[in-house]
N, C-alpha and C positions, 0 to 999 in steps of 0.2 A: 504494500500500500504506500505508494509514493516514494519507495526506496528506503534505505536504512544506512546507519553508520555501524561501525564495528560494535559499539557499546549501547547505542540507543536506537529505538525505532523512530524514524523521521516521518511524520505525517504531513500531508499536503492538502490544500483546498481542492475541491472538485467542481470545476467550472466549465460549462460548455462541453461536457462529456469527457473531460480529461483532468488529470491531476496537475496542480500548479502551486508553487509556493507563494508566500506573501511577496509582494513587489519589492518591499524594502528589506526582505530577509529576516525580519524579526520573528522570534519564536517564543513559545511558552513551554515550560516543563510540564510533563504529564507524569503523575505519581500513581503507583500501585498502592491503593489504600490498605491492602492486606499486609504489606511490608513497610510502608512509609517511604519506599525508595523510588527515585526517579527512574522511569523505564524508557521514556521517549520525549519527543518534543513535537509541538504542533504549531502551525502558523499563527502569528499574532497579526491578524489582518487589519489593514487600515482602510481609509476611504477609497483608495484606488482599487483595492481588491473587491470591496463591496460594489463599487461602480461596475467593475468588469463582470461580476456575477449578475447584476441586474441587467446589464446590456445583453448578456447571453439569454437570460430569461425572457426579456422583452422581444428579442429576435425570434425566439422559439414559440412565443405565444400564439401568433396568428395561425400557424400550422397545427398546433395542438388544439386550439379552440375549434378549428374547422374539421378536425378529425371526427369521424362518426363515433357516437357512444360505444358502438360495438368494437371499434378499433382501440379506443382507450381502455375498454373493459378487457380486451384480450391482452394488452400490455400489462395491466395490473395482475391478471391471472398468471401470466408468465413470471412476473416478479415474485408472486406468492410461491409458485412452484420452485423457483430458484432459491428463495429464502429457506424453504423446507429442505431442499437438497443440500444446502450449505450451512445447515443448522449448527453443526459442531464447530465450524469455523467462526460463525457469528458469536456463539456462546463463549468460545475461548477469548475472543477480543473483548466482548462485553465484561466478562469476569475479571480480566486483567485491569480494566478501567474502573470497575465498581467493587471488586472483591466478592461478588455474589457467588454462592455455591454453584458449581458447574451443573450438577444433576438437577437442582431445582430450577435453574435458569432454562435448561433444555426442556424440562417438563412443563413449567408454568408460564414461560414467556413465548417460546417459539410457536406452539399451537395457536394461542390467541392472535399473535401477529399475522400468521398465515390466514386464519379465519377472517380477521379484520380486512385484510387486503382482498380476499375473495368476496366478502360482503360489499366493500366499496366498489369493486368491479361490477357487481350486479346493480347496485344502487344507482350508479351513474347512468344506467340505461332506462330508468323509470322515474325520472324527475317529473313532478306534477305541477299543474296549474288549473285554473278554473276552466270549465267547459267552454269551448268556442260556441258563441251564440249571438243572437241579435238582441242586445240589451237596450238598443235604441233603434227605432224604426229606420229601415234602409241602411243600417250599419252593422257590420259583423265585427265582433271583438274577439281577440284571442290573446293568450299569454305566452310569452317566450321566457324561459328560464335560462339565463346565460351565465357563463363564467365571469367572475369579477375582473380577472386580469392576472397580473403578476402579484404574488403573495409573498410577504416576508414572514418567516416563522422562526420562533425561538423555542428550544426544547430544554428540559431540565436534566440534572445529573442522576436522578433516582431511577428512572427507567429510560435510558438514552435511546435504545433502538426501538422499544415499544412506542414511546412518545413520538419518535420520528415517523413511525407508521401512522399513528393517529393524526399527524399533521399532513404529511404529503399524500396519504391515501385518498382522503375525501377531496382535497384540493385538485389533485390530478384527475380523479374520476369526474369532477365537474367541468374540467377543461381548462383549469388554470395552470400556470407555471410557477415554480417555487425557488426561492433562495432561503435556505434553512441554516440557522446557526445553532450548533449543539453547545452544551456547556463546555467551558474551557477545561474542566477536569475530566470530562468523559467524551472526547470527540471521536474515538476510533471506530466504534460500531456504526455510527451514522455515515462515516466516510465509506465503510465497506458496503453498507446498504446502497449508497449512491453508485458505487462501482457495479454492484449487482444489477441495479435498475437500469444502468446505462446501456446494457446489452439489448434492452427492449424499448427504450425511449429515444426519441430524437434528441440530439445534443442541446443542452440548455433548458430542457424541461424541468430537470431536478438538479439544483446546484447546492453545494454545501460550502459555507465559509466559516472557518474557525476563528476564534479570538476571545477577547475578554468583554467586559461590560461596555467599553468604548466602541468595540466592534458592533455590539448589539445596538447601541445608540445610533451608530452610522446607518445600520440597517433600517431602523425605524424612521429616521429622519430623511432618508433618501426619497427623492420625488417620484421614483418609478412605481413602487408597490401601491396598489389600491386597497390592500388589506394587510393588517398585521395580526398575527396569532401568536400568543405566548402561553406556555405553561411554566409557571414559576412562582415566585414569592409575591405577596401582596404589594410590597414596595416596588418590585419590578413592574408589576401590572399597572400600578398607578403612574409610574414614570412613562410607560409605553402609551397609556391612554392619554396622558397630558401632551406628549409629543405628537401623537397621531392626530389629536384634535386640531393642531395648528394647520394641518394639511387636509383635514376632513377625511382621513383614511378610516375605513372600517376597522374595528378592533374586536378580537375574539380572545377572551381571557379565561384561563383555568388556573386558579391561584390556590391559596392555602386552605387548610381545613382543620377542624378541631372536633372530630366526630363524637357526638354523644352516643353511648351504648346503654340503653335503659333496660335494666333487668328487674322484672316484676317478681312478686313473691310466689307466683305459680310456675316460674321457669324451672327447667331441668338444670340443676346446679352444675353437674358434671359436664353436660353438653355445652352449656353457656360458657363455663370457664375455659374449656378446651377450644371452643370456636373463637372466643374473644382473644385468647392468648395467640392463637394462630393468626388472627387478623390484625393484632396489635404489633406483633414482632416480625411479621413477614417483611423481608427487605430491610431489616434493622429498624422497622418503624418509619422508614423514610418513604411515606406514602401519604398523600393529602387526605385519603379516605381511611387511613388506619384507625382501628378501634382504640382510641387513645384515652377516652374520658368516660369511665363507667359510672353510671348512676344506679345504685342498687337499693331495692326496697329494704327498709330497716330490719324487718323480720328475717330476711334472708342474708343480711349483710355479713355477719360473722362467718357463716359457713361458706358463702360464696367467695369472700375475700381470701379465706384460707385456701380454698381450691384454686383460685387464680394465682396466688403466690406459689403454690406447689407446681402449677403448670409453668410458671415463669422459671422456676428452678430446674425444671426438666427440659427447658428449651436451650439449645446448644448454639453458640456462636463460634465460627471458625473460618479458616481460609477456604478458597474455592474448591480445593481438592479434598478437603476433609470429609470423609464419609459420615453421614448423620448430622452434618451441620444444618441448622434451620435457617440461619442468616449469617451474613458476613459482617465486615466492618462498616462503620459510617463513612461518609464520603471523603473526609479530609481531616487534617489536624484541626482546622478551624471549626468544622462541624462537631468533632469530638469535644472541643473546648466549650462549644455552645451547649451541648447536651449536659456535660458535667456542670456547667454554670447554673442550669436550672436546679440541679440537685443541691449544689452548694448554697444557693439562695433560698432553699425551701424553708418555710416558716417553722417555728418551734412545734406547732401543733401537728405538723406533717409527720408521718411514720413510714419509713422505708421498710417494706415488708419482704422485698426480694431485690437483689441487685444493687444498683445505685453507684457502681464504680466501673472504671476501666478494667478490661480483661487483658492481662499480659502487658509487655512493654514494647511490643513490635506491632506495627500497624495500628488501626484506629478502631479497635473492638470495644464495645460497651455491653455490659451485662444486661440481660432482660430484667426489667425493673418494674416493681409495683409500689406505688406510694398511696397510702391511706390517710385518713384523718383530715382531708382537705376541705376547704371552704370555697364557695362560689367565686369569691373575688381574688383568690390566690393566683399568682402568675402561672403556676403549673396547670391550672384549670383553664385560664383565659387565653394563653398564648401557645402557639404551635411549637412543640419541642422538636419534631422531626427526628426522632430517635426511638430506641426500644424502651419507651417509658409509658406505662399505663397508670392513670390516676383513678382513685375510687372515692366517691361521695355517697353518703347514705341519705335517702329521702323517705318521707313518711306518707305522702299522698301523691296520686297521679298528677294533680295540678302542680304540685311542687316540682315533680320530675320534669314536667313539660316546661315550666318556667325556667328551670336551670338549664335544660337542654338547649332552649332557644336563646339563653342569656349570654351569648358570645357573638363576636363580630363576624364569625364565619358561617357559611351556610351550604357546605358541600355535601355531606353525607351523614347519615345517622342509622341506628338500628334499634329495634324493639324486640325484647325477648319475653314472650308470654304465650300461654295456651288459650287465652281469652280472645276470641275473634273480635268481639265488639270493641274491646279495649285496643286491640291492634289497629282497627279501622279508625278509631278516634285519634290515636296517636299519629298514625301516618298522615292523616289529614292536617293535623295541627302543627306538626314538626316543620320548621322553616328551613328545609334542606332540599337540595336538588335530587338526591337519591336516598330512599329510605328502605332498609331491609327489615324483614321480620324473621326472627329465629335463625338468622345467618348474618354475615357481615363480610363484604368486599367482593363477592362474585360480580363479574361483568359479562355481558353478551353483546355481540356486534349489533344486534337489532335494536337495542335499547340505549337511550341517550345518557351521557355523563356530563354533568356541569352543575355549577352551584349558583347560589344567591348571595346577596350582601357582599362582604369582602372576599368571598370565594370567586367572584367574577361573574361573567355572563358569556353566553354562547354555549353550544353543545358539541362534545366530541362523540364519536360513534353514531350509529343509527342514521336514518334518513335526515333527521334534524341536523346532524353534523355535516352531511353532504350539502344540504340546502344552505347552510351558513356560508358556503363558498360560492353561492350563486347570487345573481341579481335578477329582478323581475321586470320585464318590459311588457307594456300593454301595446298591442297593435290593433288599430281599427281601420276597416275598409268601408268606404262608401259603396253600397251595392245598388243604389237606386238607378232609375233609368237615366 
């Protein structure tokens, strides 16, 4: 991928169907988080590189826009097949950048990515509008659903290759072209995806530019893209929205989360503890939808909290090749310090029931953690930790659970654990979150949308809604009178 040195992997941008370095030769170090050691370098792209990528995307757009939905679909299906065939290679690259367990990444990420691409391939062929009809005498109206144009996209470091698929898949299916910037800490798998896709796409349809926050700002501020889509932090989303507003670009934001997990007193304790631990610690808790904030009925609280703490202690963190590892390290030294900082600042009434500390002295591993005794206004309850930390609060009534669940700035996801159907229906209606699960937490399917409310952003990933977000609607009216 872009050549190598004796000691380090050297990555390059992917522009116009070919690898190319940054114009001024600047680079960023890429670190393996399971060891803490630098293994490679990627381009630190500047305005000139961003401009080159957008020129390539703009030149490719008319041809890709005018391709038939069938042809675009066929290209995405072929990309899906190639991703499936090269799964081991993609997983090896992804695990080196993220420290994720090899087996879990192969089993839990590749199949959904392939399915997502195949779904988008079909969805692009069935875009909908109102029926063509005479809504005014002697005039026939119809709807055209068209691609927006060139799209700028920014992906995060927690699921680099999967989030890349969630971005470029619907955009390409709808007929847009893309310039995508991966996180500076995890660029490699996105570049490999672009290389794989290039076999089936015209040059310039899918471009990848590496770099830091300044590179991202140059992407957003560039005059060419008509839409900016980002998955990232609330801070980054606000900056993107403010910058895009100056040029009236469309914005698609999938930001942070602080998912409430409401466990009622009729829930199955063992099943709930196991399911919540799995959904809270998967990917080291680095997931906007992670089950991070448990609200448990007072009558059940002692038994449930004990079961959750035992589930945490049975959860294993380790490097990619370790058999039986449930999750790997957090992303970086900075992220490790952030997670530890939340624990260091915990109030006196908080009780660490499991974990709470770094694991080992090599890499950025943090123990699966449970913190009890917390109150609604505590930092650990209100702010996104983005690490393997689950908090527990006790509630006494359904109304209190609902108030606390909704009492954060985020609105991405939530779950309810109960055998009472009526209660589940009341809670799912009243919870102010874009996705709500009942007696489970975190599964996604390609056919259903993912996206939040409030500070978790707006716009949908996955589903037909996600594809339609990358389209614009045009009304065409014909006079048919004599």
